[in-house]
N, C-alpha and C positions, 0 to 999 in steps of 0.2 A: 251597711251589710249586717245581716243577722248571723252569718256564718263566721265564727271566730277561728275555727280550725276544721279542715277537711282531711281526714285520714282514711285509710282503707276500711276500718270498721264502720265509719259513718261521719257524723258532723257534731261539733260542739257549737251550740247556738247561743246568741245573746238576745233574748226576747225583748228586754227593755230597750236595747239599742235599736232594734227594728222599729219599735213604736215611735221612738223619739227622732228617727231619721225621716219620719213622715212630716210633711210641712203643715203642722198644726198651727198655722198662722192665719189670722183673720185679715182679709184684704183691707187696706187703707184707702179711703176715699177723701180727696181734697174737698174742703167746704166750697159750696157753690151758691149762686143766687137762687137756685131752685127752691120752691116751697116744699119740695118733697124731702124726706129724710133719706138716710142711707138705704141702699137697696135691701129689701127684705121680703120675706114671704110670710103671709099671715094665714093661719088656718082657723076658720071659724070654730066656735065652741060646738061640741057635740050636742045635738038637740033632740034627736029622734027618740021615741019611746023607750027602748031597752037601754039606751045609753044616756038618758036624760039625768040619771042619778049622778053623773059626773059633774053636773053643775056648770055654772058660767065660767069657772076657772079651767074648764077642760080645753081651752083654746091652745093652739100651737102656732108658733111663729118660727120662721127661719130667717137668719140674717147672715150677711158676709162682712159686716163691719161692726165694730163696737167703738163708742166714743165717750169721752168725758169732757165736760165743759168747764173751762176756767174763764170766768168773766173778768178779763183784764182789758180795760179800754174797749170793751165791746167785742174783742177778738175771742176766738174759740180754738182751744188746743185739741188736736186729735191724737188719739193713742191707738197703737196697733198691738194687741196682745198676741203672744205666742204661747202655746200650751205644751207642756212636757208631762209625760206620765210620771206619777209619783214614785220615786225610786224605792221608797220603803216598802212598796208592795212586792218587791222582789228581794227583800231582806230575809232570805231563808238561811240563817246562819247555823242552825242546829237541826239534826234529824227530828222528825215529828215523833218518832219512837226510837229510843236508843237500843243498840244491840244488847245491852245489859238486861233489858226487860225480858228478852227471849233467851237469856243465857242458860237458864235451867232447862228450857225446852231443847236447846241445841245440844246440851251435854248429855241429855238422856239417850237411851238406846233407840234413837229415831228410826234407824234403818230396819231394825228388827220389827218395830211396830208397823212400819209401812209394808213390810213383806207380808205381815199377817193381816193387813187391812184393818188395824185398830188404832185408836188414839186414846191418850190418857187424859182424864179430867180430874183436877184436884178440887176437893170440896172440904169444908171445915165442919166438923160435927163434935159437939161436947168437948171443945178445947183441943182436939187432935185432928190431924189430917188423914184422910183416907183417899185411896186412888181407885177409880173404877174405869173399866175399859168400855169404850163405845165404838161401834163399828163406823168407819168412814162411809159417808154416802158416795154414790157414784160420781157426783160432781166434784167432790173433794179429791177423790182418787184420780180423776182425769186432770184436775188442776195440778196436782203434785207430779204426775207423769210429764205433763207439758213443761213444768218448771225445771224438771230434771234435764230435759232435752236442751233447753235454751240457757241454762244457768251459766255454763262456762263461756258461751258466746257473749252474754251480757257482761259478765264479770271481766273477761279479758278485754273486750272491745271498749267498755266504758273506762277501764283503767288506763288504756292508751290515750284516750281523749282527755281524761282528767289530768294525767301527768303533763300532757302538752299544755293544757290550760293553766296549770300551776307554774310551769316553766315560763310561760309568756306573761304571767301576772294577772290574767283574766280571773282566775281563781286564786284564792289566797288562804293561807293557814288561819285558822280561827283566832289565834292569839293576836293577830294583827288588827282585828276588827272587833274585839270583844266589847268595846264600848257601845256597839250597835245592838248587842244582844238584848239589852234591857229596854229598848225602845218599844213602846206600845203603839200599835197601828190602829187608827180610828177609821173604820169603813163607813161610807155613806149609807144612810138608811134607804131601804128599797121602797121609797115613797110612791113611786109610779110603777104599778104593776103592768109591764108591757104585755105580758101574756093575757092578763085580765082585759086590757083594752082591746086586744085582738079578738077575744071571745065576744065582747060586746059589739065590736065593729061588724060581726057577721050579720047583724040585724040591719045594717045600712043597705040602702038600695044598690043594686049592681050597676056598674058603668054600662052605658050604651055600647053596643058592639062596635059602632063606628068611631067611638072616641079612642084616642091614642092610649096605649097601655103603659107608656113611659112618661114621667114628668121630669123635665129637665129644669133644674134651678138655674135660671139665667141671671145676668147682671142687672137687668131692668126690673123695676118694681112690678110686682104681680101679686095676686091673691089666689088662694086655692081653698077648697073646703076639706073637711075631715074625710069626706068620701074619696077625694083624691089621695090623701095620705095613706089610707088603708087599702086602696083599690088599685094603686099603680106602683110600678117600679120607680123609685125616686133616684135621680142621678145628679150628682154634683160634678159637672163636667169642667169646672174651672180649675185653675192651678192653686187655688187657695182653699182653706177650710171654710166651712160654714157652720153655723150653730142652729140647732132646732130646739125649740122649747115646747115641751109636751107635758100637760098637767102640772105646769109650774117647774118642771125639771128640765135642765139644759143638757143637750147632747152635742158632741162634735162630729161633724161629717168631714172625713178626710178628702183631699182633692182627688179627682178622677175615680170616684167610687160610686157605686149604686147599690140600692137595697130595696127589698120588699119586706115590710113589716106586716105579717099576717099569720093566721092559723094555718095548719096543714090542709084544711079543707078549702082554703082560699088561695091556692097557688096559681090560679088561672092567669093572672097578669104576667107572671113569669113565663108561662107557656106561650102567651099571645104576643110576646115581644119579638117573635120570629128569630130568636137567637139560639144557637147551639154552642156548647162549651167543650173545650179541649181538655180541661181537667175539672173534675168535680170532687170536692172534699166533703165528706159527710160525717157528722158527729151526732148520731142518733141518741135520743134519750132512752137508753136501754133500761129495761125493767130489772130491778134487783130488790133484795129484801129491805134495804135501808130506804130506798125510794118508795116502796109500798107502804112502809111505816110512816113516812113523812108526807105532809101535805104541801111542802114548799114548792114542788114542781111535779109536773106530770111525766108520764112515760108512754111510749108507744109499744104496741104488741108487735111481734115479728110479722104478722100479716099486714099490719098498717105500714110498716117499713117497706115490705115487699111491694106494696101497691103504689109507692112513690113513682112519679113519671120520669124516671131516669132515662129510659129509651128515647123519650121525646126531647130531653134536654141535652143529650150527649151527641157530640159531633163524631164523625167516623174516627176510629182509633182513639177515642176519648180515654184518658187516664182517670180511673175511679179509685179514690182513696177513702177507706172507711175506718173510723176509729172504733175499736172494739174493747169492751171491758175484759177482765181476766177470767171471765166465766167461759169455760170451754164450750158450753151450750151455744153461746152467741157466736163464737169463732167458727164452729162447725156450720151454724146456720148461714153465715155470710159466705163461706166457701162452697158449701154443698147445695144451698137453696137460693139465697138472695142473688148472688152474682150470676148463676146460670139463668135465673128468671129474667135478668136484665141483659142477657147475652154478653156478659162480662167474663173474661177468662182470668182466673186468679194467677198472678205472676210472682208475687213476693209477699213476705211478712217482714215488716220492720217493727222496731220497738222504740218508744219514747222512754228514755231513762231519766228519772228526776233526781237531781243532786242538790246539795247545799252549796253555798258560795265558797265553801272550803273543799268541795269535792267529795263529800260523803253522800251515800244513798240516803234519801229522805226517810225510807223505811229499811230495816234490815233486809238484805236480799232474800233470806230464807224465812222471813216472817210468815207464819201460817195464816195470817189474817189479811194484811195489806202488803202488796208488792210495790217496789219502787219503779215499776215500769207499766206501760200500757201498750197495746198492740195496734198496729195499722196494717190493714190488708189492702194491697195494691193490685189492680187488674186493669185490663183494657177491653173496651168494647170490640168484639170480634164479629163482624158481619161482612157480607160481600162488598158493601160500600167502602169498607176500610181499605180495600185494594186500590181505590182511587187515590188515596193519600200516598200509598207506597209508590205507585207508578208515577206520581207527580214529582218525584225526586226529593220529597221532604224526608230528611233523615233525623231521627232522634236516637239517643243512646238506649240500649236495652236496659230494662230495670233490674238492678242487682237484688239478690235475695239477702235476707238477714243483715240489714243495715240498722245502725243505731242513730237516733236523734237524741243527743244528750243536752240537757239544759236545766237551769235553775227555774223551777216553776213559779208562777205568780201565786200569791197567797189567795187570790180570788178563785172561788170554786169553778173548775171546768174552763179556765182561760187557757186554751191549748196554745202551744208554741206555733209561730208562723211557719208554713211549709213552702212559701212562695220561692225562696232562693234554693231550697233543697230540691224542689221538683222541676226547676226551670230547664235542666238538661234533658228531661224526659218528655217534654212537650214541644211542639213546633214553635218557632219564633213568632212572637206576637199572638200566641194562643189565648183564647178567652177563658177566664177562670171563674168558677162558681163555688161558693161554700154554702152548704145546706145545714140548717140548725145552728147558724152562726150566732155569736154573741158579741161580735165586734166587726169593724169594717176595715178594709185594706184598699189602698190605691190600686186601680187596675182590676179589681175583683167586683163581682156581683155577689151580694150576700142576702140570704133569706133566712127567716125564722121569726118566731113570735117573741123573741128576746134579742133581736138582731142589733139593737142599739145599747144593750145592757152595759157593756164595758166601754162605751163611748160617753158615759155620763161624765159631766165636767168635774164632778167631785173626785174622780180618779186621776185628775190632772192638776197641775199647778200652773198658774198663769204668770208669764214673764212679760211685763208691760214696759214699753219704751215710748217716750214721747216723740212727736214729729213736729 
């Protein structure tokens, strides 16, 4: 269970526990007289013009067993590795920015400045400090007004959940774990640019309309081409994990999961699977100043997000959940333009509150630059067909407003907490789940994105091997 505590303000989650409860175990096969090796899927190297630069090493293979050989009297010992997510990737023991950094700002006459719509900037000139006043822009004024409205809600609600976490021992005072504070975390290099591969894969020929749009990784030996990998929804329907090797990099596929690795312009396989979903979680790459200055990842314009085929993917009464940055421009866009264009009625705003392992906010709550929370906007598809669901006797709880999801964040950028257990009471039993712009996979979910395998990279996991 990822839910550690559930109180009236919301939920305290354990993201690491959620990942490690997934059966990341590679299936064991007994040796046989067959000339064939263990079941695996091989993807031929990319060869077409625009992608030929990937070279011969661009091959991809998928397997559901790993073996080591010990030649003792001609016998062969098989091993079955089980993977766990590296716990140090959740070692957030200190705030990213301490409150002391903002002490001078907090002690200044902030209320008077806000009332006058001005801010103070300190600069150094010829060995002395001088203060000058600069008017807040409208976006900053909107952000401060919104923060004022939700501040007490977040402070009081998070405090209740944090205190419960400290009482149960899930959270702990910093002094008890100080030895971990000095640990340096080595992150794997982004050697395989998934988004770059998706861009190049656009030049591959399209699948024939009569071909199936879903590729099931079965137990039997089989082979597929790179066209299959980038043009079909790939499903691991087994109860064990499988591994996929792409450009020399290995990724783990959890059991009962499916994904489509593609650019936003190549979502057709998802639409042609004839599936609709009862919950759709969306984490759009919102445009902001830091993203515009950086070449590390791209962003989408509001128009591009608006054109996503949500109406075709959503089942009647589908629950739609969208992650939104703290820019009020984006929040207004979701509630006033995006959801109405998808026939989605806005029902609630929740907040993800990020804390350390000792229960401190990762950023000061009143920091003028970064906030320790992010917003989720929840709504339901409201069409005439939704009446069919209600008259069929399917009952789900109404979505409460102003709930908090409190958790220790992963140190990996944009690795959002799992919402599966939080949302289960608000969708029908056995409902189908979809995550868009995903960077990881979950059992029972379909995931799409041009970096959908990013956090499934084996370097984010540790292998526990036992002999058989």
